[in-house]
C-alpha positions in Angstrom: 0.0 0.0 0.0 1.3 3.5 -0.9 0.5 6.4 1.5 0.3 9.9 0.1 -0.2 13.1 1.9 -1.3 16.4 0.6 1.7 18.7 0.3 0.0 21.1 2.7 -0.4 18.5 5.3 1.8 19.2 8.3 2.3 15.5 8.9 5.0 15.5 6.2 7.6 17.4 8.4 6.5 17.3 12.0 8.0 14.5 14.1 5.6 11.9 15.1 5.0 10.4 18.5 5.3 6.6 18.9 2.4 4.3 19.7 2.9 0.6 20.7 -0.2 -1.5 20.1 0.5 -4.7 22.1 -1.6 -7.9 21.4 -1.3 -10.8 23.9 -2.2 -13.9 21.9 -3.6 -16.5 24.3 -6.5 -18.8 24.9 -10.0 -17.7 25.8 -9.8 -19.2 29.3 -7.2 -18.3 31.9 -7.6 -21.7 33.6 -7.5 -24.0 30.6 -8.6 -27.6 30.3 -8.4 -28.1 26.5 -11.9 -29.5 26.4 -14.7 -27.0 27.1 -12.7 -23.8 27.8 -13.4 -22.2 24.5 -10.0 -22.9 23.1 -8.6 -20.0 21.1 -11.7 -18.7 19.4 -11.3 -15.2 20.7 -7.8 -15.0 19.2 -9.0 -16.3 15.8 -11.9 -13.8 15.9 -9.5 -11.0 16.9 -7.6 -11.2 13.7 -10.5 -9.9 11.6 -11.1 -7.0 14.0 -7.4 -6.2 14.0 -7.1 -6.4 10.2 -9.9 -3.8 9.8 -8.4 -1.7 12.6 -4.9 -1.7 10.9 -6.4 -0.2 7.7 -8.3 2.4 9.7 -5.2 3.4 11.6 -3.3 3.6 8.3 -5.9 5.9 6.9 -5.9 8.1 10.0 -2.1 8.4 10.2 -1.2 8.3 6.5 1.5 5.8 7.3 2.0 2.0 7.6 0.9 0.5 10.9 2.9 -2.1 12.8 1.4 -4.2 15.5 3.3 -6.0 18.3 2.2 -9.6 19.0 3.2 -11.4 22.3 2.5 -15.1 22.1 1.9 -17.8 24.7 4.2 -20.8 24.7 4.7 -21.5 28.4 4.2 -24.6 30.6 0.4 -24.1 30.8 0.1 -24.2 27.1 2.2 -27.4 26.8 0.4 -29.1 29.7 -3.1 -28.3 28.2 -2.5 -29.0 24.5 0.7 -31.2 24.5 2.9 -28.7 22.6 4.7 -25.5 23.5 4.0 -24.3 19.9 0.3 -25.2 20.0 -0.5 -21.6 19.0 0.8 -22.4 15.5 -1.7 -25.2 15.3 -4.7 -23.4 16.8 -4.1 -20.0 15.2 -2.2 -20.5 11.9 -3.8 -17.4 10.4 -2.4 -15.2 13.1 1.1 -16.6 12.6 0.9 -16.1 8.9 -0.4 -12.6 9.3 2.5 -11.7 11.7 5.0 -13.0 9.2 3.4 -11.5 6.1 2.9 -8.1 7.6 6.3 -7.8 9.2 4.8 -7.1 12.6 6.9 -7.3 15.7 6.7 -10.4 17.8 7.6 -11.4 21.4 6.7 -13.7 24.3 3.8 -13.4 26.7 4.5 -15.5 29.8 2.0 -16.6 32.5 3.1 -18.3 35.7 0.2 -20.8 35.9 1.3 -24.1 37.5 -0.8 -27.3 37.7 -1.4 -28.8 41.1 -2.1 -32.5 40.7 -3.0 -32.9 44.4 -5.6 -30.1 44.3 -6.5 -30.5 40.6 -6.3 -26.8 39.8 -4.2 -24.1 38.2 -2.5 -21.5 40.4 0.0 -18.8 39.9 3.4 -19.8 41.2 5.2 -16.5 41.9 7.6 -17.7 44.7 9.6 -20.4 43.1 12.7 -19.1 41.2 13.1 -22.4 39.3 9.5 -22.2 38.1 10.2 -18.7 36.8 13.2 -19.9 34.9 11.2 -22.8 33.5 8.4 -20.6 32.3 10.8 -18.2 30.6 12.9 -21.0 29.1 9.9 -22.9 27.8 8.5 -19.7 26.3 11.8 -19.0 24.4 11.8 -22.6 23.2 8.2 -22.4 22.0 8.8 -19.1 20.3 11.8 -20.7 18.4 9.6 -23.6 17.3 7.0 -21.2 15.9 9.3 -18.6 14.2 12.7 -20.2 13.9 14.5 -17.4 15.8 14.8 -16.2 19.4 12.6 -13.5 20.9 13.9 -10.1 21.9 10.8 -8.9 23.8 8.7 -10.2 26.6 5.5 -9.4 28.6 4.7 -11.3 31.7 1.0 -11.9 32.4 -1.0 -10.3 35.2 1.6 -7.5 35.2 3.7 -9.8 37.4 7.4 -9.3 37.6 10.3 -9.6 40.1 14.0 -9.0 40.1 14.8 -12.6 39.4 12.6 -12.6 36.3 14.3 -9.4 35.1 17.8 -10.9 35.6 16.7 -14.0 33.7 15.5 -11.9 30.8 18.7 -10.0 30.7 20.8 -13.2 30.7 18.5 -14.7 28.0 19.1 -11.8 25.5 15.7 -10.1 25.9 16.1 -6.5 24.9 12.6 -5.1 25.8 10.2 -5.9 28.6 6.7 -4.4 28.4 5.1 -5.6 31.6 5.2 -2.7 34.0 2.0 -0.7 34.5 2.9 2.5 36.5 0.6 3.7 39.2 -1.0 0.3 39.7 -1.0 -1.0 43.3 -0.1 -4.5 44.5 -3.3 -6.6 44.5 -4.3 -10.2 44.7 -4.9 -12.0 41.3 -8.6 -11.5 40.8 -9.4 -15.1 39.9 -6.7 -17.1 41.8 -7.1 -17.3 45.5 -4.3 -20.0 45.5 -1.6 -17.7 44.0 1.6 -17.6 46.0 1.8 -13.8 45.8 0.2 -10.7 44.3 1.0 -8.3 41.6 3.9 -5.9 42.2 3.4 -2.4 43.6 4.0 -0.2 40.6 2.8 3.1 42.2 6.3 4.4 42.1 7.3 3.0 38.7 8.8 5.2 36.0 6.6 6.1 33.1 9.2 6.3 30.3 11.5 3.6 28.9 14.6 3.0 31.0 17.5 0.6 31.5 16.8 -1.0 34.9 19.2 -1.1 37.9 20.7 -4.5 38.6 19.5 -4.1 42.2 16.0 -2.9 41.7 14.2 -3.3 38.3 11.8 -0.4 39.2 14.7 2.1 39.3 16.8 3.3 36.4 20.5 2.3 36.3 22.9 5.1 37.1 24.7 4.4 33.8 21.7 4.0 31.5 23.8 3.1 28.4 22.0 1.2 25.7 24.6 -1.6 25.8 26.0 -3.9 28.4 29.7 -4.0 29.3 30.2 -6.9 26.9 28.8 -4.9 24.0 25.4 -6.7 23.9 22.2 -4.7 23.9 20.9 -3.7 27.4 17.5 -4.7 28.6 15.1 -1.8 28.4 11.9 -1.6 30.4 9.0 -0.1 28.4 6.1 0.8 30.7 2.4 0.8 29.6 0.6 4.1 29.3 -1.6 3.9 32.4 -3.8 6.8 33.5 -2.6 9.3 36.1 -3.4 8.1 39.7 -6.8 9.0 41.0 -8.9 7.9 44.0 -10.6 4.6 43.3 -11.5 1.2 44.7 -8.9 -1.5 44.6 -9.0 -5.2 45.7 -7.0 -4.9 48.9 -7.0 -2.8 52.2 -7.6 0.1 52.5 -9.7 -0.6 49.4 -9.7 3.1 48.5 -6.5 4.6 47.3 -4.9 6.7 44.5 -4.2 4.3 41.6 -3.9 4.3 37.9 -6.0 2.4 35.4 -4.7 0.0 32.7 -4.7 0.9 29.0 -6.3 -2.5 28.2 -8.7 -2.0 25.3 -11.1 -4.7 26.6 -11.8 -2.8 29.8 -14.6 -0.2 30.2 -14.6 2.4 27.5 -15.7 5.0 30.1 -12.2 4.8 31.7 -9.9 3.8 28.8 -11.2 6.1 26.0 -10.9 9.5 27.8 -7.4 8.5 28.9 -6.3 7.6 25.4 -7.9 10.7 23.9 -6.0 12.9 26.3 -2.7 11.1 25.5 -3.2 11.4 21.8 -4.0 15.1 22.1 -0.9 15.8 24.2 1.7 18.2 22.7 4.5 16.3 24.3 3.9 13.2 22.2 5.3 10.9 24.8 5.2 7.1 24.1 1.7 5.7 24.1 1.6 1.9 24.9 -1.8 0.1 24.8 -2.7 -3.5 25.1 -5.3 -6.1 24.1 -5.7 -9.7 25.3 -6.9 -11.5 22.2 -8.8 -14.2 24.1 -10.9 -11.5 25.7 -12.8 -10.9 22.4 -14.6 -14.2 23.0 -16.5 -12.3 25.8 -19.3 -10.1 24.5 -18.8 -7.4 27.1 -15.0 -7.2 26.5 -15.6 -7.3 22.8 -18.1 -4.4 23.1 -15.6 -2.4 25.1 -12.9 -3.0 22.5 -15.1 -2.0 19.6 -16.5 1.1 21.3 -13.0 2.4 22.3 -11.3 1.6 19.0 -14.1 3.0 16.8 -13.8 6.3 18.7 -10.0 6.3 18.6 -9.7 5.9 14.8 -11.8 9.1 14.4 -9.3 11.2 16.5 -7.7 13.8 14.2 -4.7 13.8 16.5 -3.7 10.4 15.2 -2.1 12.1 12.2 0.8 13.1 14.5 1.5 9.5 15.6 3.2 6.4 14.3 2.3 2.8 15.2 5.6 1.1 15.6 7.7 -1.5 17.5 9.6 -1.3 20.8 13.1 -0.7 19.2 11.8 2.1 17.0 9.8 3.7 19.8 12.7 3.7 22.2 14.9 5.3 19.6 12.3 8.0 18.9 12.0 8.8 22.6 15.8 9.0 22.9 16.1 11.2 19.8 13.4 13.6 21.1 15.4 14.1 24.3 18.7 15.0 22.6 
């Protein structure tokens, strides 16, 4: 497709702001059984919506649009369907679309662990060996699907700890897109058996940064883009959450100042005004939004997604933005600060 702008259009010269559209490709159910859990229907349906949305964004921006797909290939997937790369079997159209479009791709890792004794899935957040297994399995599954190693990662349920960050760094991951600034630590909403909660991100940074080796929520004093051995440094790329405001949360004191997620399947009354304000901002700071593909199997979530995106594509301010990938976005931000 060729994109042409009128010579009088100020988009031809003005620098654009980067948008990262993240798509977590995963099954409909969070606690899978492979029998009556809905499978991957939501993900398959999502492709049609996203194809249409891509064209609408291209019309609105006058430029090619790149999506960022984060695929599940962790132990829960293998235990449920017998293969780490089951996604290639269940959603071949998505894999083909990613390859044909030149979209960016990374891993989406959940920490679900099966308890044979209790016959249930639970989130294992406290076992370093399980963390390493989930990351290693996801890398292996990604290689089976695409033939090369991933360079980006998103952990599910916005969970992260220092050990996971260290493992990503040692595994050659260059970009992590898990952190949701302003979000408090809360229990996992559908998992009373989880061995921990989400991290407290209320003090997290809101722009990309190279993390400290001691505390991944702080920037390294020497924030060089390379490691001492010359390899690319891991960069944390936070999601674009709303500014903190008083609201109810799922833990004492139950009312606190907290941000809201830029998840496109959540209530449009919260997500849309936030996105509109970000797109209208003169600073053009990085905007990072997310969709869980399996959520589109739920009529309420699908309705939220359609309402929000149908309004966003009509925003005239989109002409000043570029849908891109993490590497390009980080470079655009760094260039704007020089």
